[in-house]
C-alpha positions as CSV (number, residue, x, y, z in Angstrom):
1,X,0.0,0.0,0.0
2,X,1.4,3.4,-0.9
3,X,2.0,6.0,1.8
4,X,-1.1,8.1,2.2
5,X,-0.9,11.3,4.2
6,X,-4.6,11.9,5.0
7,X,-8.0,10.1,4.7
8,X,-11.2,12.0,4.5
9,X,-14.4,11.2,6.3
10,X,-15.8,9.6,3.1
11,X,-12.7,7.4,2.8
12,X,-13.1,6.3,6.5
13,X,-16.8,5.5,5.9
14,X,-15.8,3.4,2.9
15,X,-13.2,1.5,4.9
16,X,-15.2,0.4,8.0
17,X,-18.9,-0.2,8.7
18,X,-19.1,2.0,11.7
19,X,-21.5,5.0,11.5
20,X,-22.6,7.8,13.8
21,X,-23.1,7.9,16.7
22,X,-20.6,5.1,17.0
23,X,-18.0,6.2,14.4
24,X,-15.1,7.4,16.6
25,X,-12.6,8.5,14.0
26,X,-13.0,12.0,12.5
27,X,-10.0,12.0,10.3
28,X,-6.9,10.0,9.5
29,X,-3.8,12.2,9.3
30,X,-1.3,9.5,8.5
31,X,-1.5,6.0,7.1
32,X,1.2,3.7,5.9
33,X,1.3,0.0,5.5
34,X,1.9,-0.7,9.2
35,X,0.9,2.5,11.0
36,X,-2.1,4.8,11.2
37,X,-2.7,8.0,13.1
38,X,-6.3,9.3,13.5
39,X,-8.0,12.0,15.4
40,X,-11.3,12.4,17.2
41,X,-12.7,15.5,18.9
42,X,-15.4,15.0,21.6
43,X,-17.6,18.0,21.3
44,X,-19.5,17.4,24.6
45,X,-22.8,16.6,23.0
46,X,-22.1,12.9,22.6
47,X,-24.8,10.6,24.1
48,X,-22.6,9.0,26.8
49,X,-21.8,12.3,28.6
50,X,-25.4,12.5,29.8
51,X,-24.9,9.5,32.1
52,X,-21.1,9.0,32.5
53,X,-20.3,11.2,35.4
54,X,-22.9,13.9,34.5
55,X,-21.4,16.4,37.0
56,X,-17.9,15.8,35.8
57,X,-18.2,14.3,32.3
58,X,-15.5,11.9,31.1
59,X,-15.0,9.9,27.9
60,X,-15.4,6.3,28.9
61,X,-12.1,4.4,28.7
62,X,-13.7,1.6,26.7
63,X,-14.6,4.2,24.0
64,X,-11.0,5.5,23.9
65,X,-10.0,1.9,23.2
66,X,-12.8,1.5,20.7
67,X,-11.6,4.6,18.8
68,X,-8.1,3.3,18.5
69,X,-9.4,-0.1,17.4
70,X,-11.5,1.6,14.7
71,X,-8.3,3.2,13.5
72,X,-6.7,-0.3,13.5
73,X,-9.6,-1.6,11.4
74,X,-9.1,1.2,8.9
75,X,-5.4,0.2,8.7
76,X,-6.1,-3.5,8.4
77,X,-8.9,-3.3,5.8
78,X,-6.3,-1.8,3.4
79,X,-4.4,-5.1,3.6
80,X,-7.3,-7.1,2.2
81,X,-7.9,-7.5,-1.5
82,X,-11.3,-6.4,-2.9
83,X,-12.0,-10.1,-3.6
84,X,-11.6,-11.1,0.1
85,X,-14.7,-9.3,1.3
86,X,-13.5,-9.4,5.0
87,X,-13.6,-7.1,8.0
88,X,-11.3,-7.1,11.0
89,X,-12.9,-8.2,14.3
90,X,-11.1,-7.8,17.7
91,X,-10.2,-11.1,19.4
92,X,-8.1,-9.9,22.3
93,X,-7.1,-6.8,24.3
94,X,-4.0,-7.0,26.5
95,X,-2.0,-4.8,28.8
96,X,-4.5,-1.9,29.0
97,X,-3.1,1.1,30.9
98,X,-5.2,4.1,31.5
99,X,-3.0,7.1,32.1
100,X,-5.2,10.3,31.7
101,X,-8.9,11.1,31.7
102,X,-10.4,12.7,28.6
103,X,-13.0,15.4,28.9
104,X,-15.5,17.1,26.6
105,X,-13.9,19.4,24.0
106,X,-10.6,17.5,23.9
107,X,-9.1,16.0,20.8
108,X,-7.6,12.6,21.0
109,X,-4.7,11.4,18.8
110,X,-4.8,7.6,18.1
111,X,-1.6,5.9,17.0
112,X,-1.9,2.3,16.0
113,X,0.9,0.1,14.7
114,X,0.6,-3.3,13.1
115,X,3.4,-5.4,14.8
116,X,2.8,-8.8,13.3
117,X,0.6,-10.7,10.9
118,X,0.1,-14.4,10.9
119,X,-2.3,-15.4,8.1
120,X,-5.6,-13.8,9.1
121,X,-4.4,-12.9,12.6
122,X,-3.2,-9.3,13.2
123,X,-1.4,-8.0,16.3
124,X,-1.3,-4.3,17.0
125,X,-0.1,-1.7,19.6
126,X,-2.3,1.3,20.3
127,X,-1.7,4.7,22.0
128,X,-4.3,7.3,22.6
129,X,-3.1,10.7,23.7
130,X,-4.3,14.3,24.3
131,X,-1.9,17.2,23.9
132,X,1.1,14.9,24.0
133,X,0.0,13.1,27.2
134,X,-0.9,9.4,27.0
135,X,-4.5,8.7,27.9
136,X,-4.4,4.9,27.3
137,X,-2.0,2.3,25.9
138,X,-2.8,-1.2,25.0
139,X,-2.2,-4.1,22.7
140,X,-4.9,-5.9,20.7
141,X,-5.4,-8.6,18.2
142,X,-7.8,-9.0,15.3
143,X,-8.8,-11.7,12.9
144,X,-10.3,-11.2,9.4
145,X,-13.9,-12.4,9.2
146,X,-15.8,-12.8,6.0
147,X,-18.8,-10.5,5.6
148,X,-20.5,-12.9,3.3
149,X,-23.1,-14.9,5.1
150,X,-24.4,-18.2,4.1
């Protein structure tokens, strides 16, 4: 895959099946064969803020992980040929370390690196940060699943 500097929202929508309100990648600012960097800004109006610490709203940690895994899915989909008709599905999350809370109006930077591929198994490292400070780090694995039912 050639080096691609940016991906638009339309290219993101074409790459993965996630849609609003659960699409957690606003833009991809870097994408190579083995690494992707995406951004997401939480504007404060997201559905989860109403009930997740309403007097001190926080982005749930699981959604920070999900945002990074969506970036990983965008990266991995580019490794499949058009004929494969597959999507990446998470099979494991390891070594999750939450380092910083994320609040409304903050922009997260998601950096995901493909560290190994064994057939249809993919192993990735993820870091989510805000203003240069790590919010969460973790490792995850995905497998390629066929989207053809039958």
